[in-house]
C-alpha positions in Angstrom: -14.0 -24.5 12.5 -17.5 -23.2 11.6 -18.4 -21.0 8.7 -18.2 -17.7 10.7 -14.8 -18.7 12.1 -13.5 -19.6 8.6 -14.8 -16.2 7.3 -13.0 -14.3 10.0 -9.8 -16.4 9.5 -9.8 -15.7 5.7 -10.4 -12.0 6.3 -7.4 -11.9 8.7 -5.2 -13.7 6.2 -6.4 -11.3 3.4 -5.9 -8.2 5.5 -2.4 -9.2 6.6 -1.4 -10.1 3.1 -2.7 -6.8 1.7 -0.7 -5.0 4.4 2.5 -7.0 3.5 2.0 -6.3 -0.2 1.5 -2.5 0.3 4.4 -2.4 2.8 6.7 -4.1 0.4 6.2 -1.4 -2.3 6.1 1.6 0.1 9.4 0.4 1.6 10.9 -0.4 -1.8 10.2 3.1 -3.2 10.9 4.8 0.1 9.6 8.1 -1.2 10.8 10.1 1.9 14.2 8.4 1.9 13.7 7.6 5.6 14.7 3.9 5.3 17.8 4.9 3.3 18.7 7.2 6.2 18.5 4.3 8.7 14.9 4.6 9.9 13.4 1.5 11.5 11.6 -1.1 9.4 8.2 0.0 10.6 8.8 3.7 9.7 5.9 3.7 7.1 3.5 1.6 9.2 1.0 4.5 9.7 1.0 5.3 6.0 0.7 1.6 5.0 -2.3 1.2 7.4 -4.0 4.3 6.0 -3.5 3.1 2.4 -4.8 -0.4 3.3 -7.9 1.0 4.9 -8.8 2.7 1.7 -7.7 0.1 -0.9 -10.0 -2.3 -2.7 -9.0 -4.9 -5.3 -11.5 -3.2 -7.6 -9.4 0.0 -7.8 -7.4 0.9 -10.8 -3.7 1.7 -10.7 -4.6 5.4 -11.1 -6.9 5.3 -8.1 -4.2 3.5 -6.1 -1.8 6.2 -7.0 -4.3 8.9 -5.9 -4.7 7.2 -2.5 -0.9 6.9 -2.0 -0.5 10.5 -3.0 -3.2 11.7 -0.6 -1.8 9.7 2.3 1.7 10.9 1.9 0.6 14.5 1.4 -1.5 14.2 4.6 1.2 12.5 6.7 4.3 14.4 5.4 2.8 17.6 4.0 4.7 16.5 0.8 3.3 16.2 -2.7 5.1 13.3 -4.3 4.5 14.6 -7.8 5.8 18.1 -7.0 8.8 16.4 -5.3 9.7 14.6 -8.5 8.3 11.2 -7.7 5.5 11.2 -10.2 6.9 8.5 -12.5 7.9 6.3 -9.5 4.4 6.7 -8.0 2.8 5.6 -11.3 5.2 2.6 -11.6 4.7 1.6 -8.0 0.9 1.9 -8.3 0.8 -0.4 -11.4 2.9 -3.0 -9.6 0.8 -2.7 -6.5 -2.4 -3.0 -8.5 -1.2 -6.0 -10.4 -0.1 -7.9 -7.2 -3.2 -7.0 -5.3 -5.5 -8.0 -8.1 -3.6 -11.2 -8.6 -3.9 -11.9 -4.9 -7.6 -11.1 -4.8 -8.4 -13.5 -7.6 -6.5 -16.4 -6.0 -8.5 -16.4 -2.7 
C-alpha cells in the first residue's frame, strides 16, 4: 500500500469512527424520542451525517452543542433547549467532545 492509499485508508477509518461515535451519543440521548417509540436503528442517520460533516476535533464542547442544536432545529424544526433538553445537550456534547478528542489524539 503506497502513501496515498494509506492516507485514504486512514481517512476512511477516521470518518467511520467519527460517525460511530456521534451516532452512539445521538441514539443514546434520542432527543426526539423516536428510537424509544420503535423507529429503526438508522433513524438519525441524516442528522449524524450533518453533524459529522461540520465537526472537527478542534471544536469545544460548546461548539459541538451549537452544531447539534442547529442540525436538530433544521431537521425537526425543534429547538432542543426550548424543548427542555438543554442540560442533556450540554452533557452529551461534553461526552462527545471528550471521546472525539481522545480518538483524534490516538490516530
